[in-house]
C-alpha positions, 0 to 999 in steps of 0.5 A, a space after each residue: 368833404 371828408 364825410 362826403 368821400 367816406 359816404 361815397 366809399 361806403 355806398 360803393 362798398 354796399 353797391 358792390 355787394 348788391 351788384 354781385 348778387 343782382 348780377 346772378 339774379 339777372 343772369 338767371 332771369 335773363 337766360 331761364 326766365 326764372 325769378 330765383 328767390 333762393 339766390 340769397 341763400 347761395 350768397 349765405 352758403 358761400 359765406 359758410 364755405 369760408 367758415 368751414 375752410 377756416 375751421 378745417 385749417 384750424 383743426 389742432 394737434 395736441 403735444 406734450 411739452 415736458 419743459 413747460 409745466 402747468 401751475 399744478 406741476 404737470 407737463 403742459 399741452 401745446 396745441 398747434 393747428 395741423 396745417 401749421 404743424 405739417 407745413 410750417 410757415 406756409 401753413 401759417 400763411 394758409 391760416 391767415 389768408 383762409 378767406 381769399 383762399 376759400 374762393 378756390 373751394 367755393 367756385 367748384 362747390 357753388 358751380 356744382 350746387 348751382 347745376 344741381 339746383 337747376 337740373 333737380 328743381 328749377 327746370 320743372 318751373 320754366 313754364 310756370 308763373 313767376 308767382 309759382 317760381 318765387 314760392 318754390 325758390 323761396 321755400 328752397 331758400 328757407 330749407 337751405 337757411 335752416 340747414 345752415 342754422 342746424 349745422 353752424 348755430 344761430 349766432 354770427 361767426 366772426 371771420 378775420 381779414 388777412 393781417 395785411 388788410 386788417 388796418 385802414 388806408 389813408 385815402 385822403 392822402 392818396 387823393 390830396 384831400 387831407 388826412 381825414 378820409 380813413 377807410 378799412 383796407 378789406 372794404 377796398 379789397 372787396 370793392 376791387 374784387 366786385 369790380 373784377 368779377 362784374 367785369 369778368 362776367 360781362 366780358 365773358 358774355 360779350 367777347 367769348 363765343 360761348 357768351 355770344 351764343 348765350 346772349 343770342 339764346 336769351 333773345 331767341 331761344 328757339 332760333 338758336 335751337 334750330 341751329 343745332 346748339 343745345 342752348 339749354 345745356 349752356 343755360 344750365 352752365 350759366 346758372 352754375 356761374 351765377 351760383 359761383 358769383 353769389 358764393 364768391 361774393 359771400 366768401 369775400 364779405 365774411 370779414 365785413 359782416 360776420 356770417 349768420 344763417 339769415 344773411 342771405 335773406 337780408 341781401 336778397 330782398 335789397 338785391 331783388 329791388 336792385 334787379 327790378 330798378 335796373 330792369 329785369 334781364 338787364 345785366 348793365 342795369 343790375 350793376 348800375 342800379 346796385 351801385 346807385 342804390 348803395 350810394 343813395 342808401 349810404 348818404 341817407 344814413 348820414 346823421 344830418 339827413 336822418 335829422 331832417 327825415 327820420 328813418 329815410 335810410 331804411 326806406 330810400 331804396 324802396 322809395 327809389 324803386 317805386 319812383 322808377 317803376 311809376 315812371 318806367 315800369 320796365 326799369 332803368 335799362 330793362 327790355 321793352 315788354 318786360 314787367 310792362 302791361 
């Protein structure tokens, strides 16, 4: 029972990351009809925004302490982070919580980057084939990936979770399952964060006037345009929101997997499969498929399962995708006519 609960939590954790990236992919496809293979790079850039903020906060000032001597008898240099020297205990707090605080930087940066991408490149491919869209956005992803590699190097960069969330929670005691279900606090935080962001985006689209107009434009852009609404401007904003969601997902994932220049590609492929399984253009389908495939992948990685079917954890997601598309080419919750002959 303990093993089952742990694998379920692992699946929900993975599913949260897949669902967040797939949510952005679905928003872009549903509004603009563009298959954006650069979306994983936005996740990567979000992760490196967290790395950059942490690096800036750790810039040091050097002072000489004459009361302390080195083994050679000279006064000792004391290195103190500038933010801590300026702000004292509050500066120490900023250092410890640099990852969640990086979201405050990531949101405006990713919004501007998303709008710049849409206005500077994506809009020229609205009427092109999906194959051309994939090629140009995949090329853009490679360019962004190489820029990050040149700036930060090829090695992963470790990021620490805030001290208050660096340990593990005894979930078994919470649920009355015994003391065997121990799970890292930060992964629970990430799962809750993913749920809040997903709920926020869905609520924005469902219950705000702006979101309702966007949804109407997704169904019939021409009619909305006849009403005097600049639907293209709203779609550009949605592209920016999708970029911000991917960036925030990348920021919060840094304590779980150390950021590296290829992390975006790793998540993109799986997230694109999630979008296809859920149904191209279906937000609810992307979220449901993200959690479903995350859970299946987690259970497939169990030693008992791999002993029966070796390597199943590496292909389970694709096997499910093949099965779903053979039975229902539009995906689980896709609109009729999308991805169908």
